[in-house]
C-alpha positions as CSV (number, residue, x, y, z in Angstrom):
1,M,-2.3,-31.2,4.8
2,A,0.8,-28.9,6.0
3,G,0.3,-25.8,5.4
4,F,-3.3,-25.6,5.8
5,V,-5.4,-24.8,9.0
6,P,-9.1,-24.6,8.4
7,L,-11.2,-22.3,10.4
8,A,-14.1,-23.2,12.6
9,S,-16.3,-20.2,11.1
10,S,-16.5,-18.3,8.6
11,P,-18.3,-14.6,8.9
12,A,-20.0,-12.7,6.0
13,I,-18.1,-10.8,3.9
14,S,-20.3,-6.9,3.9
15,S,-21.5,-7.4,0.6
16,T,-24.8,-9.0,-0.8
17,S,-23.2,-8.9,-4.6
18,V,-20.1,-10.7,-2.8
19,K,-20.7,-14.5,-1.2
20,L,-18.3,-16.0,0.9
21,I,-17.5,-19.5,-0.2
22,S,-14.8,-21.1,2.1
23,E,-11.7,-20.1,4.7
24,C,-8.6,-21.1,5.9
25,F,-5.2,-20.5,7.0
26,I,-2.3,-21.3,5.0
27,T,1.1,-21.8,7.2
28,P,4.5,-21.9,5.8
29,I,5.0,-24.9,4.0
30,D,8.9,-25.7,6.1
31,D,8.5,-25.6,9.6
32,L,10.7,-22.8,11.0
33,S,14.1,-23.1,12.3
34,P,15.3,-21.6,16.3
35,E,16.3,-18.2,14.5
36,Q,13.5,-17.3,12.4
37,K,11.5,-17.7,15.5
38,Q,13.1,-14.6,17.4
39,P,11.0,-11.7,17.9
40,I,11.1,-9.2,15.0
41,H,10.9,-5.2,16.6
42,F,9.6,-2.7,15.0
43,T,11.7,0.3,14.2
44,P,11.1,4.2,14.8
45,F,9.7,4.0,11.2
46,E,6.4,1.7,12.1
47,L,6.0,2.1,15.6
48,P,4.0,5.5,15.6
49,W,1.5,3.9,13.5
50,L,-0.2,1.0,15.0
51,N,-3.4,3.1,14.5
52,V,-3.1,2.7,10.7
53,K,-5.4,0.8,8.7
54,Y,-4.0,-2.4,6.8
55,S,-2.9,-1.6,3.3
56,Q,-5.2,-2.8,0.5
57,K,-3.6,-4.1,-3.1
58,G,-5.0,-6.0,-5.4
59,L,-4.9,-7.5,-9.2
60,L,-7.8,-7.9,-11.8
61,F,-7.6,-10.9,-14.1
62,A,-9.7,-11.9,-17.2
63,K,-10.8,-15.9,-16.7
64,P,-9.0,-18.1,-19.1
65,P,-11.7,-19.1,-21.7
66,S,-10.2,-22.6,-21.7
67,P,-12.8,-25.7,-21.0
68,D,-9.8,-26.6,-18.7
69,F,-9.6,-24.1,-16.6
70,S,-10.6,-25.4,-13.0
71,I,-11.3,-23.1,-10.3
72,T,-10.6,-25.5,-7.9
73,T,-7.2,-26.6,-9.1
74,F,-6.5,-22.7,-9.5
75,L,-6.9,-22.4,-5.9
76,N,-5.7,-25.3,-4.6
77,D,-2.3,-24.1,-6.0
78,L,-2.5,-20.5,-5.3
79,Q,-2.7,-22.3,-1.6
80,H,0.1,-24.5,-1.9
81,S,2.4,-21.7,-4.0
82,L,1.4,-18.9,-1.1
83,S,2.8,-21.6,1.6
84,A,5.9,-22.2,0.0
85,T,6.2,-18.6,-0.6
86,L,5.6,-18.0,3.3
87,T,8.9,-20.3,4.2
88,H,10.5,-17.5,2.6
89,F,8.4,-14.1,3.8
90,Y,7.2,-16.3,7.3
91,P,6.9,-12.6,9.4
92,L,3.5,-12.3,7.2
93,A,2.1,-15.7,9.0
94,A,3.1,-14.2,12.3
95,R,1.1,-12.3,14.9
96,F,1.6,-9.2,17.0
97,T,2.8,-9.5,20.8
98,T,2.9,-7.0,23.3
99,Q,5.5,-7.2,26.2
100,K,4.9,-5.5,29.5
101,Q,7.1,-5.0,32.4
102,Q,6.8,-2.5,35.6
103,N,9.8,-2.2,36.9
104,P,11.4,-0.9,35.2
105,S,8.3,0.3,33.5
106,S,8.6,-1.4,29.7
107,Y,5.7,-1.7,26.9
108,V,7.2,-3.0,23.7
109,V,5.3,-4.2,20.7
110,Y,6.7,-7.0,18.4
111,L,6.2,-9.1,15.3
112,D,6.8,-12.7,16.9
113,P,7.0,-15.6,14.5
114,S,7.0,-18.2,17.1
115,N,3.1,-17.8,17.2
116,T,2.5,-18.6,13.4
117,P,-1.0,-19.1,12.8
118,G,-0.8,-18.2,9.1
119,V,-2.1,-16.0,6.2
120,K,-5.8,-16.0,6.0
121,F,-6.8,-17.1,2.8
122,V,-10.5,-16.1,1.4
123,Y,-12.5,-17.8,-1.6
124,A,-15.6,-15.6,-2.5
125,T,-17.6,-15.8,-5.7
126,T,-19.8,-12.8,-7.4
127,D,-22.1,-12.4,-10.6
128,A,-20.5,-9.0,-11.4
129,R,-18.3,-9.0,-14.3
130,I,-15.0,-7.4,-15.5
131,S,-17.0,-4.7,-17.1
132,N,-19.0,-4.2,-13.5
133,V,-15.6,-2.6,-12.4
134,L,-13.9,-1.1,-15.4
135,S,-16.5,0.6,-17.0
136,P,-18.4,3.0,-14.5
137,P,-16.5,5.9,-14.1
138,H,-16.1,5.9,-11.0
139,V,-14.5,3.2,-9.0
140,P,-17.9,0.9,-7.7
141,L,-18.3,-0.3,-4.3
142,L,-18.2,-3.4,-5.3
143,V,-14.1,-3.3,-5.5
144,H,-14.3,-2.6,-1.6
145,S,-16.1,-6.0,-1.1
146,F,-12.8,-7.8,-3.0
147,F,-10.5,-7.5,0.3
148,D,-10.9,-8.7,3.4
149,L,-9.9,-6.7,7.1
150,N,-11.6,-3.4,6.2
151,E,-12.1,-2.5,9.6
152,A,-8.7,-3.5,11.0
153,I,-6.0,-1.3,12.2
154,A,-2.3,-2.1,12.6
155,H,-2.7,-2.9,16.1
156,D,-5.2,-5.9,15.6
157,G,-2.3,-7.9,14.6
158,H,-2.3,-8.8,18.0
159,T,-5.5,-11.1,17.1
160,L,-6.1,-11.1,13.2
161,P,-3.7,-12.2,10.5
162,V,-0.7,-10.0,9.2
163,L,-2.2,-11.0,6.0
164,S,-5.3,-12.0,4.2
165,V,-5.9,-13.0,0.6
166,Q,-9.2,-12.8,-1.0
167,V,-9.4,-14.5,-4.2
168,T,-12.7,-13.4,-6.1
169,E,-14.1,-15.4,-8.6
170,L,-16.4,-13.2,-11.3
171,G,-18.3,-14.2,-14.0
172,D,-15.6,-13.7,-16.6
173,G,-12.6,-12.7,-13.9
174,I,-10.8,-13.7,-11.2
175,F,-9.1,-10.7,-8.2
176,I,-6.7,-11.5,-6.0
177,G,-7.3,-8.9,-3.6
178,C,-5.0,-8.5,-0.6
179,S,-4.4,-7.1,3.2
180,V,-1.8,-6.5,4.6
181,N,-0.7,-5.3,8.0
182,H,1.2,-1.8,7.3
183,M,3.4,-1.9,10.0
184,V,4.9,-5.2,8.8
185,A,5.3,-4.1,4.8
186,D,5.3,-1.3,3.0
187,G,4.4,-1.2,-1.0
188,T,8.2,-2.1,-1.9
189,S,7.9,-5.2,0.6
190,F,4.4,-5.9,-0.2
191,W,5.1,-6.1,-4.0
192,H,8.2,-7.9,-3.4
193,F,5.9,-10.4,-1.8
194,M,4.1,-10.5,-4.7
195,T,6.3,-11.0,-7.3
196,S,7.7,-13.9,-5.6
197,W,4.4,-15.6,-5.1
198,S,3.8,-15.3,-8.7
199,E,7.5,-16.6,-9.1
200,I,6.5,-19.8,-7.2
201,F,3.6,-20.2,-8.4
202,Q,4.7,-20.3,-12.1
203,S,7.5,-22.8,-11.1
204,K,5.1,-25.0,-10.6
205,R,5.0,-28.2,-8.0
206,P,6.2,-29.2,-5.7
207,Y,6.6,-25.3,-5.5
208,H,9.9,-26.0,-3.3
209,G,12.9,-24.1,-4.5
210,T,14.4,-20.5,-4.2
211,I,13.4,-17.1,-5.6
212,S,15.3,-15.2,-7.4
213,R,15.4,-12.1,-4.6
214,L,15.6,-12.9,-1.1
215,P,13.7,-10.8,1.8
216,I,16.4,-9.2,4.5
217,F,14.7,-9.6,8.0
218,K,17.4,-8.1,10.2
219,R,16.1,-4.7,11.6
220,W,17.6,-1.3,11.2
221,V,18.9,0.7,13.9
222,L,19.8,4.1,14.2
223,D,23.9,4.8,14.4
224,G,25.6,3.9,17.6
225,S,22.9,1.9,18.5
226,D,23.0,-2.3,18.5
227,D,19.4,-2.5,20.5
228,P,16.2,-2.8,18.0
229,I,14.2,-2.6,20.9
230,I,12.1,0.0,21.7
231,S,9.6,0.8,24.6
232,I,6.7,2.6,23.8
233,P,5.3,5.4,26.5
234,Y,2.1,3.5,27.6
235,T,0.7,0.4,30.1
236,H,-2.5,-0.4,28.3
237,H,-3.3,0.0,24.3
238,D,-6.8,1.9,25.3
239,Q,-4.4,4.9,25.7
240,F,-3.2,5.4,21.8
241,I,-6.2,3.1,20.3
242,D,-7.9,6.0,17.5
243,R,-10.1,3.9,15.1
244,L,-11.2,6.4,12.9
245,K,-14.2,6.2,10.8
246,I,-13.9,7.6,7.4
247,P,-16.9,8.8,4.9
248,L,-17.4,7.3,1.3
249,F,-15.8,9.2,-1.5
250,K,-16.1,9.0,-4.9
251,E,-12.9,7.4,-6.5
252,R,-12.0,7.7,-10.0
253,F,-9.0,6.6,-12.3
254,F,-7.0,9.0,-14.7
255,S,-4.7,7.3,-17.0
256,F,-1.4,9.0,-18.9
257,S,0.2,8.2,-21.7
258,S,3.8,8.2,-21.6
259,T,3.4,10.7,-24.5
260,A,1.2,12.7,-21.9
261,I,3.7,12.6,-18.6
262,S,6.9,13.3,-21.4
263,K,5.0,16.5,-22.2
264,L,4.1,17.3,-18.6
265,K,7.6,17.0,-17.5
266,A,9.1,19.0,-20.6
267,T,7.0,21.8,-19.8
268,A,7.6,21.9,-15.7
269,N,11.4,21.3,-16.4
270,S,11.5,24.2,-18.9
271,E,9.7,26.8,-16.9
272,C,11.7,26.4,-14.4
273,D,14.7,26.2,-16.6
274,T,16.0,22.9,-15.3
275,H,15.9,19.5,-16.1
276,K,15.5,18.0,-12.5
277,I,11.9,17.7,-12.1
278,S,11.2,13.7,-12.5
279,S,8.2,12.6,-14.4
280,L,6.3,11.5,-11.3
281,Q,6.9,15.1,-9.6
282,A,5.5,16.8,-12.7
283,V,2.0,14.3,-13.0
284,I,1.4,15.0,-8.8
285,A,2.4,19.0,-9.4
286,L,-0.4,18.8,-12.1
287,L,-3.0,17.0,-9.5
288,W,-2.1,19.2,-6.6
289,R,-3.2,22.2,-8.5
290,C,-6.1,20.5,-9.9
291,I,-7.3,18.9,-6.8
292,T,-7.0,22.6,-5.1
293,R,-8.6,24.1,-7.4
294,A,-11.9,21.7,-7.6
295,R,-11.6,22.7,-3.3
296,C,-12.6,26.2,-4.3
297,L,-10.6,27.5,-1.6
298,S,-9.3,30.8,-0.8
299,H,-6.5,32.2,-2.2
300,D,-4.5,33.2,1.0
301,S,-5.1,29.8,2.5
302,E,-2.5,27.2,2.3
303,T,-2.1,23.7,0.7
304,S,0.5,20.7,1.1
305,C,1.1,17.8,-0.7
306,S,2.5,15.1,1.0
307,L,4.4,12.0,-0.4
308,M,4.8,9.1,1.4
309,I,8.6,7.6,-0.1
310,S,10.8,5.0,0.8
311,V,14.0,5.9,2.6
312,R,15.8,2.9,1.8
313,P,18.5,4.4,-1.1
314,R,18.2,7.8,1.0
315,L,19.9,6.7,4.2
316,T,23.5,6.2,4.7
317,P,24.7,3.4,3.8
318,P,21.4,2.7,1.9
319,L,19.1,-0.4,2.4
320,S,18.4,-2.7,-0.3
321,D,15.1,-3.2,-1.8
322,E,15.1,-6.8,-0.1
323,Y,15.1,-5.1,3.3
324,F,11.2,-6.3,4.6
325,G,9.1,-3.9,6.8
326,N,8.0,-0.1,6.4
327,P,10.6,2.2,6.3
328,V,9.2,4.6,4.8
329,Q,8.5,8.9,5.7
330,F,6.1,11.9,4.5
331,V,7.8,14.7,2.5
332,G,6.0,17.5,0.7
333,G,5.6,21.0,-0.7
334,K,3.7,23.4,0.7
335,A,1.9,26.7,-0.9
336,T,-0.7,29.6,-0.8
337,V,-3.3,28.4,-2.9
338,G,-3.1,31.9,-4.6
339,D,0.9,31.1,-5.5
340,L,-0.1,27.2,-6.3
341,L,-2.7,28.2,-8.8
342,S,-0.8,31.0,-10.5
343,Q,2.9,30.3,-10.8
344,G,2.2,26.9,-13.3
345,L,3.1,23.5,-13.2
346,G,6.3,24.1,-12.7
347,W,7.0,25.9,-10.2
348,A,4.5,23.1,-8.0
349,A,7.0,20.6,-9.3
350,F,9.8,22.1,-8.5
351,R,8.5,23.0,-4.8
352,L,7.8,19.0,-5.0
353,H,11.5,18.4,-6.1
354,E,13.1,20.3,-3.2
355,A,11.2,18.7,-1.0
356,V,12.3,15.3,-2.1
357,I,16.3,15.4,-2.8
358,N,16.3,17.3,1.0
359,H,15.0,14.4,2.7
360,D,18.8,13.1,3.0
361,D,20.1,11.0,5.4
362,K,20.6,13.6,8.2
363,A,16.7,14.7,8.1
364,I,15.7,11.3,8.5
365,K,17.8,10.2,11.2
366,G,17.5,13.7,12.7
367,S,13.2,12.9,12.5
368,L,13.5,9.0,14.2
369,E,16.0,10.5,17.0
370,S,13.5,13.3,17.9
371,W,10.7,10.7,17.6
372,I,12.8,8.1,20.1
373,K,13.1,11.0,22.4
374,S,9.3,11.5,23.0
375,P,7.7,8.6,21.3
376,V,3.9,9.2,20.4
377,I,1.4,7.3,18.3
378,Y,-0.1,9.1,16.1
379,K,-4.0,9.4,15.9
380,M,-5.1,9.2,12.5
381,S,-7.9,11.6,13.1
382,E,-5.6,14.0,14.6
383,L,-3.5,14.2,11.0
384,G,-5.9,15.4,8.5
385,D,-6.2,18.3,6.4
386,R,-8.6,19.4,4.7
387,N,-6.5,21.2,2.4
388,M,-3.6,18.1,2.1
389,V,-3.3,16.3,-1.4
390,H,-1.8,12.6,0.0
391,V,-0.1,10.5,-2.6
392,G,0.6,6.7,-1.5
393,S,1.9,4.1,-3.3
394,S,4.4,3.9,-6.8
395,P,4.2,3.8,-10.5
396,R,7.9,1.9,-10.0
397,F,6.0,-1.1,-8.2
398,D,5.7,-4.2,-11.0
399,M,2.4,-4.8,-10.3
400,Y,1.4,-6.5,-13.9
401,G,4.6,-8.6,-13.7
402,C,2.4,-10.5,-11.0
403,E,0.3,-13.1,-13.3
404,F,-0.2,-16.4,-11.2
405,G,-0.7,-18.5,-14.4
406,L,-3.6,-15.7,-15.9
407,G,-1.5,-13.9,-17.9
408,K,-1.3,-9.9,-18.0
409,A,-3.5,-8.2,-15.2
410,V,-5.8,-6.8,-16.4
411,A,-6.3,-3.7,-13.7
412,A,-5.0,-3.0,-10.5
413,R,-7.2,-1.6,-7.6
414,S,-6.8,-0.7,-3.6
415,G,-9.7,-1.0,-1.3
416,C,-11.1,1.3,1.0
417,T,-8.8,1.7,3.6
418,N,-6.4,4.7,4.6
419,K,-8.7,6.8,2.0
420,M,-9.4,10.4,2.5
421,D,-10.2,13.5,0.7
422,G,-7.2,14.5,-2.0
423,K,-5.8,10.8,-1.5
424,I,-3.5,10.0,-4.6
425,T,-2.8,6.3,-5.3
426,M,-0.2,5.8,-7.9
427,Y,0.2,2.9,-10.2
428,P,2.1,1.7,-13.6
429,G,-0.1,2.2,-16.3
430,R,-1.1,-1.4,-18.1
431,E,0.7,-0.4,-21.3
432,G,3.9,0.4,-19.7
433,G,6.5,2.7,-21.3
434,G,6.9,4.6,-18.5
435,S,2.7,5.6,-18.3
436,M,0.7,6.0,-15.0
437,D,-2.7,5.1,-14.0
438,V,-3.6,7.4,-10.9
439,E,-6.4,7.0,-8.5
440,V,-8.0,9.8,-6.9
441,C,-10.0,9.9,-3.7
442,L,-12.5,12.6,-3.6
443,L,-15.7,14.2,-1.8
444,P,-18.6,14.3,-4.2
445,E,-18.8,17.5,-5.0
446,N,-14.9,18.0,-5.4
447,M,-15.1,15.1,-7.7
448,K,-17.3,16.7,-10.1
449,I,-15.6,19.8,-10.5
450,I,-12.4,18.0,-11.3
451,E,-13.7,15.8,-14.1
452,S,-14.3,18.9,-15.7
453,D,-11.3,20.7,-14.9
454,E,-9.6,21.5,-18.4
455,E,-6.0,21.3,-17.4
456,L,-6.1,17.8,-16.0
457,M,-8.3,16.5,-18.9
458,N,-6.0,17.8,-21.6
459,A,-3.5,16.0,-20.2
460,V,-5.1,12.9,-19.9
461,A,-6.4,13.5,-23.8
462,I,-3.0,12.7,-24.9
463,H,-1.8,9.4,-26.5
């Protein structure tokens, strides 16, 4: 069947409660043109992150109560619509290639659409029910088994799929979990793909036709350059590969109503006599304070809050949201623990606001030019800071707009990758209206303390 390549073997999923049923590879429904087969080179935004783990996001749906619902038909429709979607998002079916040259010396890593084995598609089952996922106060380890490629890093895209989709059938639900190579797609690009897949799925067969927002694959380059090819100063991947082992943390969701967020924003702006602090900055500032307090750090030590942001709108000229890639950078605020905890919510939020607005075109391009002069692949084991709070994802992503004929998702969840003590993952609230859900990842002893933090609990109690 066009667009489908069965796997020769089926490795077991690492959970006794999740059973693997089948696997295959899904390829674009249409053949690629010669132009589409050209290399897609990584930019200075992406190349430093060859050691970053895959990004994992997924949606939990209630299984349709209709007796006419067939999981076999549903999987078939998912596969066919995915194949059609990959015609537009064909780099997700490709693999990495490294091209080496000795004289002159060069080491170039790029995405090679001419090598398109496809997207891995996994079907698994579990006896667990939706309540087993949502009812416990902490995210159960079961959720990690709803994702594939838990140990993969970006460099593994040479041999592993750039995207793996795992559909897990629960007793009363369906979870669609995606593991995507983080060098290939950031959150903006990933949710662009997901909303397009949902759009094509709901258009029904034969799944041909257009999508409302076409991705843009032409590579961004620095001013004054027309060559997207960047050589990194290595001769073998063993010189930079770093596979970080992460201990298990406690993960818990905290829900902020639109009313609670409005109150936090008003408080933060009032304390600073401004109107510039955003809702998101106010919520993150609250969590920065609460996590720092839970860590019981000395008041003269330094703490920081790092935000991963898309630079698309910050460049001059700006990049479109349809630009497909990983044009993200980190910005953040720093403070002594004593100042952070004594100065109030607005003081912390304004530090974040200043960090964001100061990260303009000049700052972005300056950091990239510096990296190009001295390229380095970051080792994740060397980037950790036990006093840091790190924020990823965004409540602005249209997660609940992806329905796949199942209605609105019951919940959105992430996998186990790229987690650390103090990691915050932002989601839109299911009820909409500007509400937010926040997944907080902490060491067990810190989670126990934050769960009784008065400032946090008062905020999440507002409806």
